[in-house]
ZAMARGU-4260 file (C-alpha; in steps of 0.2 Angstrom, whole numbers, plus 5000, padded with zeros to 4 digits):
<rodrens>
0) 5010/4952/4984 | 5021/4959/4971 | 5020/4962/4953 | 5020/4943/4948 | 5002/4942/4956
5) 4996/4960/4956 | 5000/4963/4937 | 5004/4946/4928 | 4992/4935/4938 | 4978/4948/4938
10) 4980/4950/4919 | 4979/4931/4916 | 4964/4930/4927 | 4955/4944/4919 | 4958/4937/4902
15) 4952/4920/4908 | 4936/4928/4915 | 4931/4935/4898 | 4939/4953/4897 | 4947/4959/4881
20) 4966/4960/4881 | 4966/4979/4883 | 4953/4978/4897 | 4963/4964/4906 | 4979/4975/4904
25) 4971/4990/4911 | 4964/4981/4926 | 4980/4973/4930 | 4991/4989/4927 | 4980/4998/4939
30) 4981/4984/4952 | 5000/4984/4951 | 5002/5003/4950 | 4995/5004/4968 | 5012/4999/4974
35) 5022/5011/4963 | 5012/5027/4966 | 5022/5035/4980 | 5021/5053/4977 | 5006/5064/4983
40) 5014/5081/4980 | 5004/5094/4969 | 5012/5095/4951 | 5010/5107/4936 | 5005/5099/4920
45) 5005/5111/4905 | 5005/5125/4918 | 4990/5119/4927 | 4990/5111/4945 | 4986/5093/4947
50) 4986/5083/4964 | 4990/5064/4962 | 4988/5052/4977 | 5001/5042/4986 | 4995/5024/4987
55) 5012/5017/4992 | 5027/5021/5002 | 5045/5015/5000 | 5048/4999/5010 | 5063/5006/5018
60) 5054/5021/5025 | 5041/5012/5036 | 5049/5022/5051 | 5039/5037/5046 | 5023/5027/5048
65) 5021/5031/5066 | 5013/5046/5057 | 4994/5042/5059 | 4991/5051/5042 | 5001/5039/5033
70) 4993/5023/5038 | 4975/5031/5037 | 4979/5037/5019 | 4991/5024/5012 | 4991/5007/5022
75) 4973/5005/5027 | 4964/5010/5012 | 4975/5001/4999 | 4986/4987/5008 | 4980/4982/5025
80) 4961/4983/5025 | 4954/4980/5042 | 4942/4965/5043 | 4926/4977/5047 | 4922/4995/5051
85) 4932/5004/5064 | 4925/5016/5077 | 4940/5016/5089 | 4957/5011/5092 | 4951/4997/5102
90) 4943/4988/5087 | 4951/4975/5076 | 4963/4981/5063 | 4972/4965/5059 | 4969/4960/5041
95) 4960/4944/5037 | 4956/4936/5020 | 4940/4943/5012 | 4933/4952/5027 | 4917/4962/5028
100) 4926/4978/5022 | 4933/4969/5007 | 4915/4963/5003 | 4909/4980/5005 | 4923/4987/4994
105) 4920/4977/4979 | 4901/4980/4981 | 4905/4999/4980 | 4915/4998/4964 | 4902/4986/4956
110) 4889/5001/4960 | 4902/5014/4952 | 4890/5026/4942 | 4903/5033/4932 | 4900/5031/4913
115) 4917/5030/4908 | 4922/5011/4905 | 4941/5014/4907 | 4938/5022/4923 | 4928/5008/4930
120) 4941/4996/4924 | 4954/5006/4934 | 4943/5007/4949 | 4941/4989/4949 | 4960/4986/4947
125) 4964/4996/4962 | 4951/4987/4973 | 4957/4970/4968 | 4974/4974/4973 | 4968/4979/4990
130) 4957/4964/4992 | 4970/4952/4985 | 4982/4959/4998 | 4970/4954/5012 | 4976/4936/5008
135) 4994/4940/5008 | 4994/4953/5023 | 4982/4943/5034 | 4989/4943/5052 | 4996/4961/5051
140) 4989/4978/5052 | 4992/4994/5043 | 4994/5004/5059 | 5009/5007/5070 | 5006/4994/5084
145) 5014/4981/5094 | 5002/4968/5085 | 5015/4970/5071 | 5030/4966/5081 | 5037/4950/5075
150) 5049/4941/5087 | 5051/4925/5078 | 5051/4920/5060 | 5053/4903/5052 | 5051/4896/5035
155) 5042/4879/5034 | 5045/4865/5022 | 5057/4876/5010 | 5073/4868/5003 | 5086/4869/5016
160) 5098/4882/5006 | 5083/4893/5003 | 5077/4892/5021 | 5094/4896/5028 | 5097/4910/5015
165) 5081/4918/5019 | 5083/4916/5038 | 5099/4925/5036 | 5093/4939/5026 | 5079/4942/5038
170) 5091/4943/5052 | 5102/4955/5043 | 5087/4965/5038 | 5078/4967/5054 | 5090/4964/5068
175) 5100/4981/5069 | 5084/4990/5066 | 5073/4981/5077 | 5085/4982/5091 | 5086/5001/5090
180) 5068/5005/5086 | 5056/4991/5082 | 5046/4995/5066 | 5029/4989/5072 | 5019/4994/5056
185) 5012/4983/5042 | 5023/4968/5038 | 5040/4977/5038 | 5047/4965/5053 | 5042/4950/5041
190) 5051/4958/5027 | 5043/4951/5010 | 5039/4934/5017 | 5020/4938/5016 | 5022/4943/4998
195) 5031/4927/4992 | 5019/4915/4983 | 5029/4900/4986 | 5033/4901/5004 | 5026/4892/5020
200) 5031/4900/5036 | 5027/4904/5053 | 5029/4920/5064 | 5027/4924/5082 | 5021/4941/5088
205) 5024/4950/5104 | 5005/4955/5105 | 4992/4954/5108 | 4990/4944/5124 | 5004/4941/5138
210) 5010/4926/5128 | 5009/4935/5111 | 5002/4926/5097 | 5007/4914/5083 | 5003/4915/5064
215) 5006/4901/5052 | 5004/4904/5034 | 5004/4893/5019 | 5006/4906/5005 | 5004/4895/4990
220) 4986/4890/4997 | 4981/4908/5001 | 4987/4915/4985 | 4978/4902/4975 | 4962/4906/4986
225) 4965/4925/4981 | 4967/4919/4963 | 4951/4909/4963 | 4941/4924/4971 | 4949/4937/4957
230) 4943/4924/4944 | 4926/4922/4950 | 4923/4940/4953 | 4929/4945/4936 | 4920/4931/4928
235) 4904/4938/4936 | 4908/4956/4930 | 4896/4963/4917 | 4903/4960/4899 | 4897/4957/4882
240) 4887/4940/4882 | 4898/4933/4868 | 4914/4933/4879 | 4921/4916/4882 | 4926/4912/4900
245) 4940/4898/4905 | 4933/4888/4920 | 4944/4888/4936 | 4945/4870/4935 | 4954/4872/4918
250) 4964/4886/4924 | 4969/4882/4942 | 4983/4869/4938 | 4992/4882/4927 | 4991/4895/4941
255) 4996/4883/4955 | 5012/4880/4944 | 5016/4898/4943 | 5013/4901/4961 | 5025/4887/4965
260) 5040/4895/4957 | 5052/4895/4972 | 5063/4910/4970 | 5064/4927/4980 | 5069/4936/4964
265) 5053/4944/4957 | 5058/4943/4939 | 5062/4925/4940 | 5043/4923/4946 | 5036/4935/4933
270) 5044/4927/4918 | 5034/4910/4920 | 5018/4919/4919 | 5023/4929/4903 | 5028/4912/4895
275) 5014/4901/4900 | 5000/4913/4895 | 5007/4922/4880 | 4993/4915/4870 | 4980/4925/4879
280) 4987/4941/4873 | 4990/4938/4854 | 4986/4956/4849 | 5001/4961/4860 | 5013/4948/4855
285) 5011/4940/4872 | 5008/4946/4889 | 5017/4963/4890 | 5031/4966/4903 | 5025/4979/4917
290) 5032/4996/4914 | 5029/5006/4930 | 5031/5022/4920 | 5020/5018/4905 | 5005/5027/4911
295) 5015/5042/4918 | 5024/5045/4901 | 5007/5043/4892 | 5000/5057/4903 | 5014/5068/4907
300) 5026/5067/4893 | 5039/5059/4904 | 5042/5049/4920 | 5035/5056/4936 | 5048/5062/4948
305) 5043/5054/4963 | 5046/5058/4981 | 5040/5045/4994 | 5024/5050/5004 | 5034/5051/5020
310) 5045/5065/5012 | 5031/5075/5006 | 5033/5088/5020 | 5050/5091/5015 | 5045/5094/4997
315) 5031/5107/5001 | 5033/5122/4989 | 5042/5111/4976 | 5030/5108/4963 | 5038/5098/4948
320) 5032/5103/4931 | 5028/5092/4916 | 5023/5097/4898 | 5009/5085/4898 | 5002/5076/4882
325) 4986/5079/4872 | 4971/5071/4882 | 4980/5072/4899 | 4963/5074/4908 | 4957/5057/4900
330) 4972/5048/4902 | 4973/5031/4912 | 4986/5039/4925 | 4973/5053/4929 | 4959/5040/4930
335) 4970/5030/4942 | 4972/5044/4954 | 4953/5047/4952 | 4950/5029/4957 | 4962/5030/4971
340) 4954/5045/4978 | 4937/5037/4977 | 4944/5021/4987 | 4952/5032/5000 | 4936/5042/5003
345) 4927/5025/5004 | 4938/5020/5018 | 4937/5036/5027 | 4918/5032/5029 | 4923/5015/5036
350) 4935/5020/5048 | 4930/5034/5059 | 4939/5038/5076
</rodrens>
């Protein structure tokens, strides 16, 4: 999933579920920032050391993900949650919608004892990103394995021009790289197809099994199921009793229409969410556009100078310095990294081998 779902849809679903405007935007921003926090180097803020977490990796750098440390600390805890606890490499790593670990994760967040309400919203947003991805990333795993080796990819039911353009883009993207060194991690070999809400498609994998396996996906149906789960979960979340909640039956047709926008261009899919649901955010003059640097600037005084997780070893000894803003330790950016650390620690208790 991309920002059209993780930020815009999540913000809309949170408002419809009864959260206030600022609360909904905090949840949604945390959910999307999981895809944008790519630097785990120590930094200096006002002369003091701070250790952010990397919750994502540059898409073009999946090759480094042969490193077990990358997929244990980035892919599994935040993007490709296994269906159940892992005790050995022989266990099932392939992500499935709302598996046992996803249910355990949301229960862990619901039990969060921290008294800071903003931190709890951020923690919820991080978890919602991961659980929503179980629908989009189903059929793939977050480890380097032949179970992610896609040998054939075909769109189903898309207009001919779109189908041909996407097929050509996929061949251009994966062909030379795959021939030289197959990227058998996550959904690299399927490019962004699992993340497009409008697309129906099928893939054939080299493994497991002698004949491999086939995976068929109706993304609109799966994304709608994810949206329904998010709405229900956030509707059930503790809130003041006077908060109004929009029913799923009322909301579903509008969500369905947004998910059906058939365009690989991300902004073309984000714009309809802002237009259709501007009325839910009157205090902000509409649904604010996502700015991946907003929390960084508010905390650090400037944008974070990011180096991808896979390059962290090259950057050892280089600690960027930032002035920091008043209230840095209580900033949403710091709370995001605290929440990410909590989720990574939770995953480490589920994956022991």
